[in-house]
C-alpha positions in Angstrom: -13.9 12.4 -11.6 -15.6 9.0 -11.1 -14.2 7.0 -8.3 -13.7 3.2 -8.6 -13.1 0.9 -5.6 -11.0 -2.2 -6.4 -11.2 -5.0 -3.9 -7.8 -6.6 -4.1 -8.6 -9.8 -2.3 -5.3 -11.4 -1.5 -3.3 -12.7 1.5 -0.7 -14.7 -0.5 2.0 -12.3 0.4 2.0 -13.1 4.1 1.9 -16.3 6.1 -1.0 -15.0 8.2 -4.4 -15.8 6.6 -7.3 -13.3 6.4 -6.4 -10.1 4.7 -8.1 -11.3 1.5 -11.4 -10.9 3.4 -10.8 -7.3 4.3 -11.5 -5.4 1.1 -15.1 -6.5 0.6 -15.9 -5.7 4.2 -14.7 -2.2 3.8 -16.2 -1.6 0.3 -19.6 -2.9 1.4 -20.0 0.2 3.6 -19.9 2.2 0.4 -21.7 -0.1 -2.1 -24.8 2.2 -2.1 -22.8 5.5 -2.2 -23.7 7.7 -5.1 -20.0 8.9 -5.0 -18.7 5.6 -6.1 -18.9 4.8 -9.8 -18.3 1.1 -9.5 -16.7 -1.6 -7.4 -14.4 -4.2 -9.0 -13.4 -7.5 -7.4 -10.0 -9.1 -8.0 -9.8 -12.5 -6.4 -6.6 -14.4 -5.6 -6.0 -17.5 -7.7 -7.2 -20.8 -6.3 -3.9 -22.3 -5.1 -2.6 -24.1 -2.0 -1.0 -21.3 0.0 2.6 -22.0 1.1 3.4 -21.5 4.7 6.7 -23.4 4.6 9.2 -21.3 6.6 12.1 -22.6 4.4 10.3 -21.3 1.3 11.8 -17.9 0.6 9.6 -17.3 -2.5 6.3 -18.1 -0.9 3.4 -18.1 -3.4 5.4 -16.3 -6.0 3.5 -17.7 -9.0 0.1 -16.9 -7.4 1.1 -13.4 -6.4 2.3 -12.7 -10.0 -1.0 -14.0 -11.4 -2.9 -11.8 -9.0 -0.8 -8.7 -9.5 -1.0 -9.0 -13.3 -4.8 -9.1 -13.1 -4.8 -6.1 -10.7 -2.4 -4.3 -12.9 -4.7 -4.6 -15.9 -7.7 -3.6 -13.9 -6.1 -0.4 -12.6 -4.9 0.5 -16.0 -8.4 0.1 -17.4 -9.8 2.3 -14.7 -7.2 5.0 -15.3 -7.7 4.8 -19.1 -11.4 5.5 -18.5 -10.3 8.7 -16.6 -11.5 7.2 -13.4 -9.7 7.4 -10.0 -8.7 4.0 -8.6 -8.8 3.3 -4.9 -7.4 -0.1 -4.2 -8.4 -1.9 -1.0 -6.3 -4.7 0.3 -5.4 -7.3 1.0 -1.7 -7.7 1.8 0.8 -5.1 0.7 2.3 -7.2 -2.1 -0.7 -6.0 -4.2 0.9 -2.6 -4.5 3.2 -4.0 -7.1 0.2 -4.3 -9.4 -1.5 -1.1 -8.4 1.4 1.3 -8.3 3.0 0.0 -11.5 -0.3 0.4 -13.3 -0.5 4.0 -12.1 3.0 4.9 -13.3 2.5 3.1 -16.6 -0.3 5.6 -17.3 1.3 8.7 -15.7 4.9 8.0 -16.9 6.7 9.5 -13.9 5.3 9.4 -10.3 6.6 9.7 -6.8 5.3 7.3 -4.1 4.4 7.8 -0.4 4.6 4.5 1.5 2.8 4.9 4.8 3.8 1.9 6.8 5.5 0.6 9.9 7.6 -1.6 7.7 10.0 -0.7 5.0 8.9 -3.5 2.6 12.3 -3.1 1.1 13.6 -6.6 1.2 14.8 -8.5 -1.8 14.8 -12.3 -2.4 18.5 -12.1 -1.3 17.7 -10.4 2.0 14.3 -11.8 3.0 14.4 -14.1 6.0 10.7 -15.1 5.9 9.9 -15.4 2.2 6.7 -13.3 2.9 6.5 -11.3 -0.4 4.6 -8.5 1.2 8.0 -7.5 2.6 9.4 -6.8 -0.9 7.0 -4.6 -2.9 8.6 -1.2 -2.4 12.0 -2.5 -3.4 10.3 -3.9 -6.5 8.7 -0.6 -7.3 12.1 0.9 -7.1 13.3 -1.4 -9.9 14.7 -4.2 -7.7 13.5 -7.9 -7.9 11.6 -6.7 -11.0 12.4 -9.8 -13.0 10.5 -12.1 -10.6 7.8 -9.8 -9.4 6.9 -7.4 -12.3 7.6 -9.1 -15.6 4.2 -7.9 -16.8 5.1 -4.3 -16.5 6.7 -2.4 -19.4 7.4 1.1 -18.4 9.0 3.3 -15.8 9.6 2.3 -12.2 9.6 4.7 -9.2 12.8 6.6 -8.6 14.1 6.1 -5.1 14.8 9.9 -4.9 11.0 10.3 -5.2 10.2 7.5 -2.7 9.2 8.3 0.9 8.4 5.9 3.7 6.3 7.5 6.5 5.9 5.9 9.9 8.6 3.3 9.6 9.6 1.7 12.9 9.9 -2.0 12.2 12.7 -2.0 9.6 14.7 -5.2 9.2 18.4 -4.7 9.8 19.2 -6.4 6.5 16.9 -4.1 4.5 18.0 -0.8 6.1 21.3 -0.7 4.2 19.4 -1.0 0.9 17.0 1.8 1.8 20.0 4.1 2.7 22.0 3.0 -0.4 19.2 3.7 -2.9 18.4 7.1 -1.4 14.8 6.4 -0.2 13.7 9.0 2.4 12.5 7.5 5.7 10.4 9.3 8.3 10.1 7.2 11.4 7.3 7.2 13.9 9.7 9.1 16.1 10.1 11.7 13.4 6.4 12.2 13.3 6.3 12.8 17.1 9.2 15.2 17.0 8.3 17.2 13.8 4.6 16.8 13.7 2.5 15.2 10.9 2.0 18.4 9.0 5.7 19.0 8.6 6.5 15.4 7.8 3.8 15.1 5.1 4.8 18.5 3.6 8.4 17.3 3.3 7.3 13.9 1.9 5.1 15.4 -0.7 7.8 17.8 -1.8 10.2 14.9 -2.3 7.6 12.7 -4.1 6.5 15.5 -6.4 9.9 16.8 -7.4 10.1 16.6 -11.2 7.2 14.1 -11.3 3.6 14.1 -12.7 2.0 13.2 -9.4 2.1 10.6 -6.6 0.8 7.2 -5.7 -0.2 6.8 -2.0 0.0 3.4 -0.3 -1.5 3.4 3.2 -0.8 0.4 5.3 -3.0 0.2 8.4 -0.3 -1.4 10.5 1.3 2.1 10.8 -1.2 2.5 13.6 -0.4 1.1 17.0 -1.9 -2.4 17.3 -3.6 -1.6 20.6 -5.7 0.8 18.6 -5.9 -1.1 15.3 -5.4 -4.8 16.0 -6.8 -6.0 12.7 -3.6 -6.4 10.7 -1.5 -9.4 9.9 1.9 -8.3 11.1 1.5 -5.7 14.0 4.3 -3.5 15.1 4.2 -2.0 18.6 4.7 1.7 19.4 2.7 3.0 16.4 0.7 6.2 15.8 -2.6 7.0 17.3 -6.0 7.0 15.6 -6.0 10.8 15.5 -2.6 10.8 13.9 -3.8 8.2 11.3 -6.6 10.6 10.3 -4.3 13.6 10.4 -1.9 11.8 7.9 -4.9 11.3 5.6 -6.0 14.9 5.9 -2.5 16.3 5.2 -2.0 14.0 2.3 -5.4 14.9 0.8 -4.4 18.6 0.8 -2.5 17.5 -2.4 -5.6 15.8 -3.9 -4.9 17.1 -7.4 -1.5 15.5 -7.4 -2.6 12.1 -6.2 -3.1 9.7 -9.1 -4.1 6.5 -7.1 -4.4 5.3 -3.6 -4.0 1.9 -1.8 -5.4 1.1 1.7 -4.0 -2.2 2.7 -3.4 -4.9 5.3 -6.8 -4.9 7.0 -7.3 -8.4 8.4 -10.8 -8.9 9.9 -9.7 -12.2 11.5 -7.4 -10.4 13.9 -9.6 -7.4 14.5 -11.3 -6.7 17.8 -14.7 -5.1 18.0 -14.3 -3.8 14.5 -11.8 -1.2 15.6 -9.6 -1.4 12.6 -12.5 -1.7 10.2 -14.0 1.6 11.4 -10.6 3.3 11.1 -10.2 2.0 7.5 -13.8 3.2 6.7 -13.1 6.6 8.1 -9.9 7.0 6.1 -11.7 5.8 2.9 -14.5 8.2 3.6 -12.0 11.1 3.8 -10.6 10.1 0.4 -13.9 9.8 -1.3 -15.1 13.2 0.0 -11.8 14.9 -1.1 -12.2 13.6 -4.6 -15.9 14.7 -5.0 
């Protein structure tokens, strides 16, 4: 299967600037690779970015414009029987990428590898940073404002798994529990081991579905190891654990229908630490699909 990299160049979902510059830095390492069929660039719209703390729908119109473009691009890639790897950019982009994937596959599970739950709604968000809402949207919440362009199934909470969560807002946790989303915390990873956690996560995501979408947020890694993210959360996983998660997930390569790698912010990185980790994870994905 041909592999297509999609540079999803947006930072509109978070008040911190810079994650829009991450995708191209990562993909440039693979621009001459014979294993990559093509690289597509999706640029954020030319708008004045809101950083108003009182604005609880920050950059909503711009995010919707961007995600609709990304949605159409991912659909086209999948319609051409190519495998999309979406490089971000802030995590709000997963609305476009994951919904495009399920539109094609009809019924998918989702593995959300992230220190955050991203399960806020416009009623619970305290910051208005929309990168804190995408997983809730993918589970059919806030859909009117964030996914009006999508006509098809959403992800069932019973097939939705968060892996590595440790910075979950107290006002979003009740929604996670109520909907039935499965949460494996960083502590669960330490107690059970990555192999066991990923095995359980995949079993949940693949139950009565046609496959799985993987969304890998680099802030799941401890910021002392991977500082190049917009919203770091302390007490994260190690670099070795980050690679182990990728290795275990990729054992199910035939069930994976699309992958995001998100939230690399080169403006906060130190000595290219996070960049190199992202490159190594992407290299594992590419090798697994060839």
